[in-house]
N, C-alpha and C positions, 0 to 999 in steps of 0.2 A: 645090647643097650641101644644100638643104632636102629634095630628093627622095632624095638619098643617105642622109641621116640617117633619113628615114622608112622606107626600105627595109632598114635594118639589122635583122637578126633579134633578137627580144627575148631577154634573158638571164634565166634562172630566178631568180637571186638579186638582180638589179639593182633590181627593184621587188617589193614584197610582193604576195601574191595578192589578186586582186579579191574583195572581200567584199560580202555582201548581208545585209540585215536580214530575217529571216523570222518568220512567225507560225504557230504550230501550235495547232489546236483538236482535242484528243484526247478521245474518249469515256472515261469513268471506267473501264470494264471492260478497256480495252486500254492504259491509261496506264502501268501498271507494266512491261508487256512492251515497249512502245514506247521508254520511257526506257532500259530494259536494252539493247535493240538499238542505240540511239544511243550508249550508253556503250561498247559493243563497237566501234562504228564510229569514235568519237572525232573527229568533225569538226564539232560544233555547240557553240558557247559560249552557254549560257543567260543571259538577263538576269534579275536578281532583281526580280520584280514585287511582292514583299511586303517590300520593304526597311523599310517603316514598322512592321512587326510584329515582336514579339520571337519568339525560337525556340519559346516555349511557346504562342504564339497561332496557330501555323501548323497547317495541316490535318493533316499527318502527323507531328505531334509525338510521339504515342504510339509509332508504329512506329520512329521514330528513337531514342526512349528504350529500346525493347526491343532494338534492334540494339546500342546502347551497352552495355546490360547483358550481352548475349551476348559482346561484345568483352571486357568485364571478366572474364567467366568463362573465356574462352579464354586471356587473358593469365595468369590464375591457374594454369590447367592447364599452360601453357608454362613458367611459373616453376617449377612442381613438377617437370616433366620436366627442366628445366635443373639444378635442385638435385640431382636423382638421377643427373646425368651420363649421360642417355640420349639427348641430342640427336644425338650422332654416329652412334648405331646405328639412328636412325629411317629407314625407307625407305617413302615414300608408296606406297599400294596403290590399285588401281582400285576405285572404289566407286560403286554406282548413285546417281543424283541423289536428294537428300533435300529434303523441303520445309522451309521455315524454321520452321514451327510444331513439326514433329517434332524438328528440331535443337535448338530452344529447350528442349523437354522433356528430350532426351538430355543436354544440357549441365547442366541443373539437377540431374539424377540423378548425373552424373559429379562435379559439384562437391560435392554432399552426401556422396557416397561417399568422396571424397578428404579432405574435412574430418573425417569420422568416423574414417577410417583414421589421419589425422594426430593426432587427439585421443587415440585409443587408443595409438598408438605413443609419444606424448609421455608418457602416464601410465605405460606400461611402462618407458620410458627413465628416468623419474624414480624409479620403484621400484628399478630396476637400480642407479642411482647411489647411492640411499640404502643399499641392501644392500652395495654395494662400499665405501662410506664406513664402514659398520658393521664390515665385515671388516678394513679397514685400522686402524680405531680399536682393535679387539680385539687385533690383533697388536702395535701400538705401545704401547698402554696396558698390555698384559700385560707387555711388556718393562720398562716403568717400574716396575710393581708388584713384579716379581721383583727388580729391582736395588735398589729402596728397602728391601725386606725383608732382603736379604742384608747391605746396608750397616748396617741397624739392629742385627742380631745381632753383627756383627763389632766394633762400637764400643760395646757395652753397658757394658763395664767402665770405659772412659774416661768415659762419661756419668755413672756413679755418683759418680765423684770430682769432676767439674766442677760438678755441680748440687747439692752439699751445702749451699751457702749459700741460706737461705730467701728472702732479699731478691731474689736474682738469679733465683730460680725464678719469681717473679711476673711478671717482665718477659721471660722467655725465649720464643722463637718456638714456634709450634705443632708444627712437625716435630721440634724438639728435645725438646719435652715428650712427643711420641709415642714417640720413641726411648728415653726413660728407662724403666727397668723399673718395672712396676707402675703406670705413668701412662696406658697405652693406653686402658683402660676409662674412666678418669676424664675424659680429654680428649675422647674420642669423635671421633677423627680420621676424616674422610670425604673422598671425592674425586668430581669430575665430569670425565668425559672426553668429547671431541668433536672436531670438525674445523672449521677456519676458513680463510678466504682468507689466503694468505701475506702479502699486502700489508697486512692488518689486524692481523697477529699482534702487532706491537710495541705499537700503540696499545691493543689488547685487554689485553695484559699490564699496561700502565701503569694502565689503568682499574681492573682487578682489584686491583692493589696499593693504589690510593688508596681504593677502596671498602671493602676489608677492613683498611685501615691496616697493611698489611704482614703480616697474619696469614694468609698462604697461601704455598703453594709451587707455582710454575708450571713445568711441563716441556713441551717441544715437540719434534717431530721431523717432517721432511718426509714427505709421502705418496709412497711409491715407485711404486705402481701408477698408471697413467693413468686418471683419471676423465674421463668424457665431459663435460668442462667446459673452457672456454678459460682459466680462472683456476687458477693453482697453489694447492694447498691444503696446510695444515699440521695435523698431529694434536697435540692438547694434552691434558694432564691437570692439573687444579687440585686440590691438597690443601688442605683447610680444616677448620674445627671450628665446629659450632653451626648451628642451623636458620636463624638470621637471616642468617648469611653465605651459606648455601646459596641462600636466596631472592634475595639481591643478585646472586650470581654467575649464577643462571639468567636474571635480568632483563637483565644485561649481555650474556650470550650471545645472548639474543633480539635485543637492540638491534644487535649486531654481525653478525647473520645467521649465527651459528655453529650447527651442527647437533650436538646432544648425544646420546650413545648410552650405555646402561647396560652397564657391564663388571663382571662378578662378580670377587671377589677370588680365588675358588677356581680354581686352574689347570685342574682337571678340567672344571669347568663352562665355563671359557673355551674349551677345546678342543672340547667338545660343541657349543657355540653356533657356533663357527667352522665346524665340519663342516656343521651345518644351513644356515648362511648360504651356504656354498659350493655346496651342493646346490640351494638356491633360485636362486642366481646362474646356475648352469648351465641350470636350467629356463627362467629368464627370457631368457637369451641365445638359447636355441633358439626360444622364442616370438617374440623380436624379429626373428631372422633369417627366420622363416617369414612374419612380417608384412611385412618389407621385400621379400621375394620376391613376395608377393601384390600389394603396392603397385606394384612395378616392372612386374609383368605387366600390371596394369590400366593403368598409364601408357603402356606400350608399345603396347597395343591402341588407346588413344586417340590416341597420337602418330602412328600410321599415317595417320590422317585429319585431323590437326591443321591442316596447311597448307591443305588443301582447304576445311576449315570456316572458317578465318580469312579466306581469300580470298572465300568466299561471303558471310560476314557483312559484310566490308568493302565488297563490291560492293552488297549490299542497303542498307547505311547510306547509301552514295553515291547510290543511286537515290532513296531517300526524301528525302535532303537536296535533291536536284534537283527532285523533285516539290513540295517546299515552296517552291520559287522560282516555281511556276506559280500562276495564279489559278484558284480552284475556283468554278465556276458551279453553284450548287445547283439552280437551276431547270432548266437544260438537261442536268445530270448530265455535265458535261464539264470538262476542264482547258484553260486558255488559257495558252500560253507564247510567249515571244519570245526570239530569239537571233541570233547572227551565225554565218554559215558561208561558206566559200569558194564562189565560183560554180561551180567545177568539181565540188564535192561535192553539188550539189543533187540530181542523179540518184541518187546512192548513198543519200542521206538518204530520198528518196521511196521507193526500193526497200525500205529497212529499215522504214519506216512501214507500207508495204503488207504486208510479211511479218508485222509485229506485229498488224495487223488480222486477217489470215487465221489466225494461230496462236491468237489469243485468241477466235476465233469471234464477233467483234463484228458486229452488223448494220449499224453505221454506220462509214464510213471516216474516217480521220484527214485533216483539212483542212490543207494545207501551201501557203502562198503568201508571196510577197515583200511587203515594206513599204518605204515611203520613210523615210529616216532623216535626222535633223537632225544628230545627233552624229557624230563621226568614228569610223569603224570601227576594229577592232583590227588590229594588224600581224601578218602570218603569212608566214614564209619556210619553204619546204620544204627542209630541209637533210638531209644524210646524215652518216655517221659521220666523214667527212673534213672537210666544211665546217662542221659543228656547232661545233667548238671555236673557229674563227675568228669565227663569228657570236656566240658567247658573249662573246668579247673586246670586240666592238663593243657588244653589249647591256649589258655592265657599265657603260659610259659613259652610255648612254641608248638606249631602244628607238626605232627609226626611226618617224617619223610615217607615216600611211597612204600607201602608194605613193611615199614619199620614196626617193631614191637610196640604195642600201645600200653603205656603205663596205666591208663584208666581202668584196665581189667583188674589191677591190684589196688588201685586207689579207692575203688568202691568199698573195700573193707579196711585197708590200712589207714586211710585218711580219717574216717570217723573214730577208729580205734585209738590212734595217736592223739587225737583231740581229747578223747575221753580219759586217757592216761593223765593228761594235764588238768582236766576238769572234773575228775572223779568225785562225785558226791551224788548219791542217789536221790536226795531231796531236790537238788537243783536239776538233776536229770529228769525227774518227773515233771518239773515246771517246763523244761524245754519240750518234753514229750507232749504235754498238753497243748503248747503252742503249735507244734508240728501237726497234731491231730486236728486242730481247728482249721489249719490251712488245707489239710487233706479233705476234711469234711465239706469245705466250701470250694473245693477245687473247680467244679464245673461252673460255679457262679463267678469266681474270681478270674478264671481264664478268659471270660468274655468282657470283663471290665477294664477300663483304662486306669492303671495303678500308678502311683508315684514311683520315683526311681528306687527308693529304699524298699517299699513294699513289693515292687516288681522283682527286685533282687532276692528278697526273702521268699517270695512265692516260687520263684524259679528254683531255689535250693531247698524246697520243702522236704524232699526225700533225703537230702544230705542232712538236714536238721533232724529228721526222724531217726536215721542211723546214729547220728552223734548223740542224741538223747538216750537211745537204747544202750549204746556202749557206755555212756556216762553212768547209767544206772548200774550196769554190770561192774564197772571199775569202782563205783561208789560202794557197792556191796563188798568188794574185795578190800577196799580201804576201811570199810565199816564206818562210813560218815554219812549222816543225814542232817544237813545244815550244820555240819561239824560235830554232831552228837552221835556217839557210838551206841548201838543197840545189840542186845543178846538175841539175835534173830535165829541163829543156827545152833542154839544150845547154850550151856553154861560155860563160863570162862575156865581156862586151865590154871588160873592163878587165884590166890586169895591173900588177904592181909595177914601180917604176923600176929596181930591181936584183934580183938573185937572192935576197938575204937578206930582202927585203920589210920591213926594219926601220922604214922611214919611211912605211909605209902610212897610219898614223894621223896623222902630223904633216904630211908634204908632200902625200900623196895618191897616187892611181893614175893610170895613163895609159890612155886608150881606144885600142884597136888594131884593133877589128873592129866589125861591125854590132851594134845593140842586142840585148839579151837578148830572145828571141822572145815570152815570155809572163811577165807579172808583173815583180816587182822583181828586178833583177840581184843575185845572191847576194854579189857583191863589195862592195856597199854596206855589208855587215855588217863592223864593225870599222874602217871608214875614218873619216877626220876629219870628213867631211860627212854621216855617216849620219843623225844626228838632224835637222839642218837640211833635208836632202832629204826624209826620211820625213814630217816635220812639215808641210812645204810641200805635199807630195803629198796627205796625208790631209786637211789643212785645206781645200784647194781642192776636193777630191773631196766633202767634206761639204757645202760651199756649193752645188755643182752638184746633188747629190742633193736637198738641201732645196728649192732653187728649182724643180726639176722636180716634186717632190711637191706643193708649194704651188700651182703652176700647174695640176696635175691636179685639186686640190680646187676651184679656181676654175672650171675647165672643167666639172666635175660640177655646180656651181651653175647653169651655163647650161642643162644638160640638165634639171635640176630645174625651173627657171623656164619652160622650154619645155614641159615635161610638164604643168605646172599652168597653162599659158597666161597667164603673167605677163610681158607685154612690158615693164612698168615695171622689173622686176628685171633684165631683160636689158640695157635701155638705160642705166639709171641706177645699176646696181650691178655687173653682170658686166663691162661695157666699161671703166668707170673703174678697177675693181680690176685688170684685166689690164694696163691702161696704166701704173698706178702701180707695180705690182710689177715689171714688166719694164723700165720706164724706169730703175729703180735697180738691182735685183738681177739682172734678166735681162741688163742691160748688163754687170754685174760678171762674170756667168757667161761672157758672150761674150769679155770681156777675158782670162779665165783660159784659155779654149780657144785663143785666138789666141796667148797667151804660150807655151803648151805647144807649139803647132805651129811657131812661128817661133823659139823659143829665146831670145826677147828678155829683156833684163835690166831691163825697166821695173818700177818700184815701184808695185804696184797700190794700196797704201795711200795713196800720194801722189796718184795719179790720182783715187781716189774722194773723198778729203778736199777737194782743191782743185777738184773738180767743183762743190762747193757754195760754197766760200769765194771762189774766183777763177775762175769758169767761162770768162772771156774771156782769161785768161793763156795764153801759149805753153807747150805741154807739154814741149818740149825732148826730152831723151833718154827720157822716159816715153811718147812717142807710139808707138803700136803699129801704126797704119794711117793712110792718107791720109783726111782729112776727119773725124778723130776729134773735134777741138774743136767744130766746128759741130754735129756729132751730139750731143755732150754737152749743148750749150746747148738743143737741141730736146727732148732727153729730159728735161732738168730742167724746162723749161716745161710739157711734157706731164704730168709728175708733179705740178706745182703746180696745173695746171688740173683734174686728176683729183680733187683733194680737194673743192673746192666742187661739182664734178659729182656726186660721191657724196652730198654733204650736202643741197643745197638743192632740186633739181627734184622729187624724189619726194614729199616732204610737200605741196608746193603743188599738184602734179598730183592727188594723192589728194583734197585738199580741193575742188578744182574738179570732179572726177568725182562726189564726194558731193553737191555742190550741184546739179549738173545732173541727177543721178539722181532727187532728191526734189523738184525745183522743180515746183510746181503739182500735187503728188500728195498733199497733206495730206488733202484731202477723200476721195480714193480710199481712203486707209488706213482712215478712219473707216467707210466704207461696206463694207469687206471683212468677211465673216463669219469667225468663229473656225475654222469647218470648212475654209474655203478656205485660210486661213493655214496650217493643219496640213498640208494636202495639198501646198501649194507650198513646198518647202524653200528656194527661192531668193526668196521673196516679201519684201515690205517689212517683215514682222514681224521678220526677222533683222537688218535694217539701219536700223530707224527710230530707234535711239538716236542721241544727239547726237554729231557728229564732234568729237573732242577734238584740235584741231590741235596744241596745245602738247605734248601727250603723244606724238603721232606724230613731231613735230619733234625732241623730246628723244631719243626712241628711235633715230631716224635719225642724230642727232649722235653718240650713244654708239657706234652700229654703225660709223660712219665713223672716229671717233677710234680705236676698237679695231682696225680694220683697218690704219690708217696706222701706229700704234705696233706692232701685231702683225707687220707686214711686216718691221720692223727686228728686233724681239725674237725672232720665230720663226726668222728666218734665222740669228741668232746662236745660237739654241737648237740648231740642227742641228750646231753645232760640237762638241756632245757626242759625235758620231760619231767625230771625230778624238781627243777627249780620252780616251774610254774605250778606243779602239783602242790609243792610245799607252800607257795605263796597263796594259792587258792584256799588251802586248808587253814592257814594261819589267819587269813582275812575273815573267813567264816567264823573261826573261833573268837576273834576279837569282837565281831558284831554280835555274836551270841552272848558272850560273857560280859562284855563291857557296855552293851546297850540294852539287850533284852533282859538278862538276868539282873543287871543293876537296877533297871527301872522296876522290875517285878519285886525287888526287895523293899520298895516303899509301899506303905499301906495307904496309897492315894490313887484313886481311879484316874485322875488327870495325868499324873506322871506315868502311870502304866500305859495309858493310851498313847501318850507322846512317844514313849520308848518303843511301843509296838509299831507305831507309824514310821519312826526312824529306822527300825530294823527292817521293816517291809520295803522302805525306799532304798536302803543300802543293798538289800538282797536283789531287788528288781533291777536297779540301775548300775550297780557296781559289779555284783557277782554274776548276774544273769546277762547283762549287756556288755559291759566293758571286759569282763573276764572271758566271756564267750568269744568276743572279737579277738582278744589277745591270743587265746588258745587256738582259734581258727587260723590266725596269721602265722603262728609258730608251726602249726601242723603243715601249713602251705609251704613254708620255708623248708621243712624237713623233706617234703616230697620233691619240690622243685630242685633243690641243691643236693642234699645228701643222698637221695635215692636215684633221681633221674640222671645225675651226671655220670653214673656208672655205665650207662648204655644208651641214653636218649640224646639224639642229635637235634631233633625238633627243627629241621631246616626245610620242611615241606610247605605246601600251600593248600588251602582248603578247596574242596570241590564245591563250586558255587554254580549250580545248574540254573538255567533259565526257567523260572517257575513263577506262576501267578500267585501261588500261596505265600511266597516270600515278599511280595510287593507291599509297601507301606505307604501311608499318606504322605510321608516326607519325600517320596519320589515323584509327586505330581509335578 
């Protein structure tokens, strides 16, 4: 057995790549080029040797600052291009390589030019708006003045009669005094015209009324022409009398942000000024258009190189950030760096470093050698576009420890299969398959587009969705459900009705007249009196079988983990008792389920399992499934009871004994060992000289044992969610089919049928295909993270994050 296991070929994803800690000693003149080439290769993760220094104390802080400033200028230029709606028309062009210093000068010039153009454009736009407001005020205020004058002439006779009383004259309003004959010169009626935001007009009028104590007349009209301003404006004319009132009104106008414009009373002058303003507006409009064209032309020429420049600055900043992680040796004029790399990448890294030395014409080569490491290396799995999504599902729970068994190997199949057990309907599976095929067909196009968060997640899991849909079709064929409707796909049913009317199929039942249905559930179960009891029993027992198999798989993987790390203690005192305990109880239950299915026995398995604990020596009677069942149950129960202390006690005591033997009589040897020797020997006493805390180890083992014992029960029960969600999905499909679609189809009315079809389609798409898919996905996720992975997976590692230009994003600018 040992030889067979050793000869098994290694799986790429089963264990993470072997890593090694390396040291680089790079001459200063070739450091930039060496880091650039390593970034292009993307297989070396640098350690920060200057973690105790702030960003401003590091060697290349000025270069990082310059790159950050260039990034800011590029973002400013990109914003300007985006505001001008020129991004869609940009086409990158080939351009010879440019030095960073030259790019820095060009970006400063471009930024200065754009700021100046924006400033000039803003001034011209402001002048244009002011002239446009002036034009509108001239038109509206002129209308007010003409209408006021005509109204005064027409009512002059009436005013002479009304205002003959001297006492009333003293308290009359200004406009009435102005309209009286012979009073115009004495009263000195004047007006101020302007424009104000529409939202402020009412408050503005009230303030004027209070300030002048009612001695004013306020006229307003909406501005018809569009002013380049997001706020609606209103033209106003205020009639008043006296210099003091004029001062107050002007101050109120200033406070409310109203723009006042002089409007002559003479109609001829008004028309002349209006013509002049229109001419100036036309000139300004031409100037503005010319300025916009010039600005767009400049932005277009910059935009052709924008992507290349942004990538270049992003890469340069990443290079200098990485150089800041290296130690700078002033005396030897070199940089010393450390990092992790996969063993298979050592030759590629050395080739890149040699190329950097040659290209930089350095007289001294780059020294690259491996080091002994005390800390645990990072975890690195080489995945492709198919396996990456499944690896991400596992990593979301926790990154595997270095060389720990990877659950993603099994998750590729078990995850979509358990999803399908809950989602089994081959009609719904076909709908999911079509969605997955659309994503796969447009893979090359969608991979280059910027997607929303939901679409990005859906696209990333396109292969997960593909397998989920295929397994859903398979399980749907087993359940014989197509949108909850059974079909005779694989031949005729094994059952028939007792009479030709089939009226008692649901009450009395059916009669079996031929061999069993060849594949999946017989379609005649649908609508029979025993449909729910049969399907519930089938799915519940199937859930327990699948759960026990997957939990056993998890325990078997823990054996391979222990064997890989040469931990015989874990094999003897953890793996063996766990296998015995789980299979003595739930493995035995699974055996009873299979025997009951094969023999057609009517034994009550609930009764068998309960009285296995309560009365193990009692006679089983009609619940006996095979000869020797009672003594077997007693043996299994004793084994389960023995397995608990077997897990709990031996391991802590053996660890304590091993620790005592390892350090007995070696206290003086530890004192005589030099610091250098201890650094060289990673397995030396320096790592283990701390006091062995037996109570802590014992409590940890006790928690682990109790967790497994209780988890064996709760995890097995947790797999019943496979039955529960499958039943819920089937019942929901049946309700929507029978109570919506068939009910609507029963009416001889095309409108009702269309409404019923629309409701059925909506319920299928949004409830059964979206909500139920998400629900089954989350439950499958829970079964893998908790019930499966807690048997062997620690997930206490950290990801291998190499310095790579390919992983740089725009957010890192």
